Each structure stands twice: as structure tokens, then as C-alpha cells.
C-alpha positions in Angstrom: -13.4 20.0 -58.8 -17.1 20.9 -58.7 -18.7 23.6 -56.6 -22.5 23.7 -55.9 -24.1 26.6 -54.3 -27.3 26.6 -52.3 -29.4 28.8 -49.9 -30.4 31.6 -52.2 -33.9 33.0 -52.3 -36.2 36.0 -52.0 -36.2 38.0 -48.7 -37.1 41.4 -47.7 -35.0 44.2 -46.7 -33.3 43.7 -43.4 -33.7 39.9 -43.5 -30.9 37.3 -43.6 -29.8 34.5 -45.6 -27.0 31.8 -45.5 -25.4 30.7 -48.6 -23.5 27.2 -48.7 -21.1 26.1 -51.3 -20.1 22.5 -51.2 -17.0 21.3 -53.1 -16.1 17.9 -54.5 -12.9 16.7 -55.8 -9.3 17.9 -54.9 -10.2 20.9 -52.7 -8.5 21.2 -49.3 -7.4 23.7 -46.8 -5.0 25.2 -49.0 -7.4 26.5 -51.3 -8.6 30.1 -51.1 -12.5 29.9 -51.2 -15.0 32.7 -51.5 -17.9 34.5 -53.1 -18.5 36.9 -55.9 -21.7 38.2 -57.2 -23.3 39.6 -60.4 -26.3 41.8 -60.6 -28.2 42.2 -64.0 -26.3 44.3 -66.3 -23.2 44.6 -64.2 -19.8 42.9 -64.0 -19.1 40.2 -61.6 -17.7 41.6 -58.3 -15.8 40.5 -55.3 -17.8 39.8 -52.1 -15.5 37.8 -49.7 -12.7 35.5 -49.6 -11.2 33.1 -46.9 -8.1 31.0 -46.6 -8.3 30.5 -42.8 -9.6 32.5 -39.9 -6.6 34.8 -40.1 -6.9 35.5 -44.0 -10.4 37.0 -44.6 -11.3 39.8 -46.9 -14.6 41.5 -47.5 -15.8 44.0 -50.1 -16.6 47.5 -48.6 -20.1 47.0 -49.6 -20.7 44.0 -47.3 -18.3 44.6 -44.5 -20.1 44.3 -41.2 -23.0 42.7 -42.7 -21.7 39.6 -44.3 -19.6 36.8 -42.6 -17.7 34.2 -44.5 -16.7 30.9 -43.0 -15.7 27.5 -44.0 -15.6 23.7 -42.8 -12.6 22.1 -44.4 -13.7 18.6 -43.2 -17.0 19.1 -45.2 -15.5 21.0 -48.2 -17.9 23.8 -47.5 -17.7 27.5 -47.5 -20.6 29.6 -46.2 -21.7 33.2 -46.5 -24.0 34.5 -43.8 -25.8 37.6 -45.1 -27.4 39.8 -42.5 -29.3 43.1 -42.9 -29.8 42.4 -46.7 -30.5 45.4 -49.0 -32.1 45.6 -52.3 -28.7 46.4 -53.8 -27.4 42.9 -52.6 -29.7 41.5 -55.2 -27.6 39.3 -57.6 -26.4 35.9 -58.6 -23.8 34.7 -56.0 -21.1 32.5 -57.2 -18.7 30.3 -55.2 -15.1 30.0 -56.2 -12.0 27.9 -55.1 -8.6 28.8 -56.1 -5.2 27.2 -55.8 -3.3 27.8 -58.9 -6.3 26.7 -60.9 -9.7 28.5 -60.4 -13.0 26.8 -60.2 -16.5 28.4 -60.1 -20.0 27.2 -59.2 -23.1 27.8 -61.3 -24.5 30.4 -58.8 -27.6 31.0 -56.7 -29.9 33.8 -57.1 -30.5 36.2 -54.2 -33.2 38.7 -54.5 -34.0 41.4 -51.8 -37.2 43.3 -52.0 -37.8 46.6 -50.7 
């Protein structure tokens, strides 16, 4: 299984970005997929996970601003990030889990004030 993130970049406070994670290999609808992030000098922290439309979780810090979704046919998971803040600056990592756990290489998101 390989996971590749895309869509990161540099934006200003209040702007939006959409991250995409594309999976290859034996990833199917039974996998939990989601996002973590890691800011400089900090530990990796949970952002959002999704199994299906009824099983979605968000970190308190992003609730109401970020939306996770997935397209199982395309083996993709998305993170729509709205009203971005400087404290959202981090490397964002995609993961997929079903027994085994897989991680992408990360994509940088920088929010300037």
C-alpha cells in the first residue's frame, strides 16, 4: 500500500486548501482513512478520520472548519480546510488502517498571518 498526498501550499489566514490522498494497493472501503499533522517541534496530532459517512471524527481544533471525505472508487481521501489559521501550519500526513497501518510522506501547509 502506498499513500501520496497533494494539495498543500502557502495561503493567508482565512483562505482554504483541499488536500488529496491517493492510495494504491489493497486499500478498500473497509479501511479507516484520515489525516494527522505535525508542526515544527511538536508531536504528530490527530486531525480527522473517516470510515464512512456515518463514522467521521474531527479534532476539536478543526471541528467546523475542516471536512473529510472519501471516494472509495478512486481510493482517495480528501481534507477540505476552510478558514485556515496560522496555527494550522504543519506537515499533513494521510493514513490508512485496517489491522496494518500505512502512512504517506506528507504535504506542507503553511498559513501566514
